[in-house]
C-alpha positions as CSV (number, residue, x, y, z in Angstrom):
1,X,100.2,115.3,25.6
2,X,100.0,111.2,25.9
3,X,103.6,111.3,27.1
4,X,103.0,113.5,30.1
5,X,99.8,111.3,31.1
6,X,101.7,108.1,30.9
7,X,104.7,109.9,33.4
8,X,102.3,111.2,35.6
9,X,100.2,107.7,35.9
10,X,103.1,105.5,36.4
11,X,104.1,107.2,40.1
12,X,100.4,107.6,41.1
13,X,99.8,103.7,40.3
14,X,103.4,103.0,42.0
15,X,102.0,104.8,45.1
16,X,98.8,103.2,45.2
17,X,100.1,99.6,44.8
18,X,102.5,100.3,47.9
19,X,99.8,101.3,49.6
20,X,97.7,98.4,49.0
21,X,100.4,96.3,50.1
22,X,100.3,97.8,53.4
23,X,96.6,98.1,53.7
24,X,96.6,94.2,53.1
25,X,99.2,93.6,55.4
26,X,97.2,95.3,58.1
27,X,94.1,93.3,57.4
28,X,95.9,90.0,57.5
29,X,97.4,91.1,60.9
30,X,93.9,92.3,62.3
31,X,92.5,88.9,61.3
32,X,95.6,87.1,63.1
33,X,95.4,89.1,66.1
34,X,91.7,88.4,66.7
35,X,90.5,86.6,69.5
36,X,88.7,83.4,68.4
37,X,85.0,82.7,69.2
38,X,84.5,80.9,72.4
39,X,88.1,81.3,73.4
40,X,89.0,81.9,77.1
41,X,89.8,85.5,77.3
42,X,93.4,86.6,78.7
43,X,93.0,88.4,82.1
44,X,94.6,91.6,83.0
45,X,94.9,92.7,86.2
46,X,92.7,95.2,87.7
47,X,95.7,97.0,89.6
48,X,99.1,96.2,90.6
49,X,100.5,96.6,94.1
50,X,103.9,96.0,93.9
51,X,104.9,92.5,92.7
52,X,101.3,91.3,93.4
53,X,98.8,91.6,90.4
54,X,95.2,91.9,91.6
55,X,92.0,90.5,89.3
56,X,88.5,90.7,89.7
57,X,86.2,88.2,87.8
58,X,82.5,89.5,87.8
59,X,80.7,86.5,86.7
60,X,81.9,84.7,89.8
61,X,82.2,87.8,92.1
62,X,85.8,86.4,93.2
63,X,89.2,88.3,93.6
64,X,92.5,87.1,93.4
65,X,95.5,88.0,94.1
66,X,99.0,86.4,92.7
67,X,102.5,86.8,92.2
68,X,103.4,84.7,89.4
69,X,106.7,83.2,87.9
70,X,109.2,85.1,90.3
71,X,112.5,83.9,89.9
72,X,114.5,83.0,92.6
73,X,117.6,81.0,91.5
74,X,118.7,80.7,88.2
75,X,117.5,81.5,84.5
76,X,115.9,80.1,81.5
77,X,115.6,76.2,81.4
78,X,117.6,76.0,84.7
79,X,115.9,78.1,87.3
80,X,113.5,77.9,90.6
81,X,110.5,79.9,90.5
82,X,108.1,81.2,93.0
83,X,104.3,81.6,92.9
84,X,101.9,82.9,95.6
85,X,98.1,83.1,95.7
86,X,95.0,83.3,97.2
87,X,91.3,84.0,96.1
88,X,88.5,85.7,98.0
89,X,84.8,86.4,97.1
90,X,83.5,89.9,96.0
91,X,85.6,93.1,94.4
92,X,87.7,93.5,97.3
93,X,90.7,91.1,98.5
94,X,90.4,90.0,101.9
95,X,93.5,88.2,103.8
96,X,92.7,84.6,104.0
97,X,93.8,81.9,106.9
98,X,96.4,80.6,104.6
99,X,98.5,82.0,101.4
100,X,99.0,79.2,98.8
101,X,102.7,79.0,97.6
102,X,104.1,77.0,94.5
103,X,107.7,76.4,94.5
104,X,108.8,75.1,91.0
105,X,111.9,73.9,89.9
106,X,112.5,73.6,86.0
107,X,115.7,71.8,85.2
108,X,117.0,69.3,82.6
109,X,116.8,66.5,85.4
110,X,115.4,65.8,88.5
111,X,116.9,68.2,91.1
112,X,115.3,67.6,94.3
113,X,114.6,63.9,93.5
114,X,111.4,63.7,95.3
115,X,112.8,65.1,98.7
116,X,109.2,65.9,100.2
117,X,110.9,68.7,102.9
118,X,110.5,72.4,102.3
119,X,112.5,74.5,105.4
120,X,112.7,78.4,105.9
121,X,115.4,79.7,107.7
122,X,114.5,83.4,108.9
123,X,116.9,85.8,110.4
124,X,118.9,82.7,111.7
125,X,115.9,81.0,113.1
126,X,114.6,77.7,111.5
127,X,111.2,77.4,111.2
128,X,109.5,73.8,111.6
129,X,110.2,71.9,107.8
130,X,107.0,71.4,105.8
131,X,106.2,68.0,104.6
132,X,105.3,68.7,100.7
133,X,104.3,65.7,98.3
134,X,106.2,67.2,95.0
135,X,104.1,67.4,91.6
136,X,106.6,66.2,88.9
137,X,106.4,66.6,85.3
138,X,108.9,65.1,83.1
139,X,108.9,66.9,79.6
140,X,111.0,65.9,76.9
141,X,113.7,68.3,77.5
142,X,113.1,69.3,81.0
143,X,111.8,68.2,84.4
144,X,109.2,70.0,86.3
145,X,108.9,69.8,90.0
146,X,106.3,71.6,91.8
147,X,106.1,71.6,95.7
148,X,102.6,73.3,96.6
149,X,101.9,74.3,100.2
150,X,100.3,77.5,102.6
151,X,101.6,79.8,104.6
152,X,99.7,81.9,107.2
153,X,99.5,85.9,106.9
154,X,101.7,86.3,109.8
155,X,104.6,84.0,108.1
156,X,104.4,86.1,105.0
157,X,104.8,89.0,107.3
158,X,107.9,87.5,109.2
159,X,109.3,86.6,105.7
160,X,108.6,90.4,104.3
161,X,110.1,92.0,107.3
162,X,112.9,89.9,107.5
163,X,116.8,91.1,106.8
164,X,117.7,87.4,105.6
165,X,115.7,84.5,104.5
166,X,116.9,81.0,103.2
167,X,114.6,78.4,101.8
168,X,115.9,74.9,101.6
169,X,114.5,72.5,98.8
170,X,116.3,69.0,99.4
171,X,120.0,70.0,99.3
172,X,119.3,72.9,97.6
173,X,119.6,76.7,99.5
174,X,118.1,79.7,98.3
175,X,118.6,83.0,99.8
176,X,115.5,85.1,98.8
177,X,116.7,88.5,98.1
178,X,115.0,91.9,99.1
179,X,113.0,92.0,95.9
180,X,111.7,88.5,96.8
181,X,111.1,89.3,100.3
182,X,109.2,92.0,99.2
183,X,106.5,90.2,97.2
184,X,105.4,88.8,100.4
185,X,104.4,91.8,101.4
186,X,103.2,92.9,98.4
187,X,100.5,90.2,99.0
188,X,99.5,91.3,102.4
189,X,99.4,94.9,101.4
190,X,96.8,94.2,98.3
191,X,94.0,93.5,100.6
192,X,94.7,96.8,102.7
């Protein structure tokens, strides 16, 4: 009888021990994943329009439309990213007069070396060059060069509907793919 009790208790104890480790791991994981008090909450889009994310912030009654981190050339630590954004008052986005564009180069050294002109060639037609003051951040293992400027909604429409678009940044020329051009139209469609 005593032997039967021991052989029955050992598997039960082992079962409880294994399950308690799992429970402790889940408790520990939940503590690590909690948002700390007074922290900034991570914004999640209220809806997506293609590649454009639409965010509504009720406290400020403001809506923001963004395309973020769209890589238009290269990859990893040697790339050029495109970001676009605009904000309007109220829960529905409305097209502003101008939409902000940020073209960012991430490389191991200066790619554009302070050249402050951005040019668009849309379906073979050169647009007037845009003078831009680069914002440069020298990191320990990379250099980030940002060119921030604005284009009108009509210019966005022309880029989105074009068959070919080349962006010239200093000596670099980047061809925008169909996916990249579609992002310009997505920014406009978010306000429809």
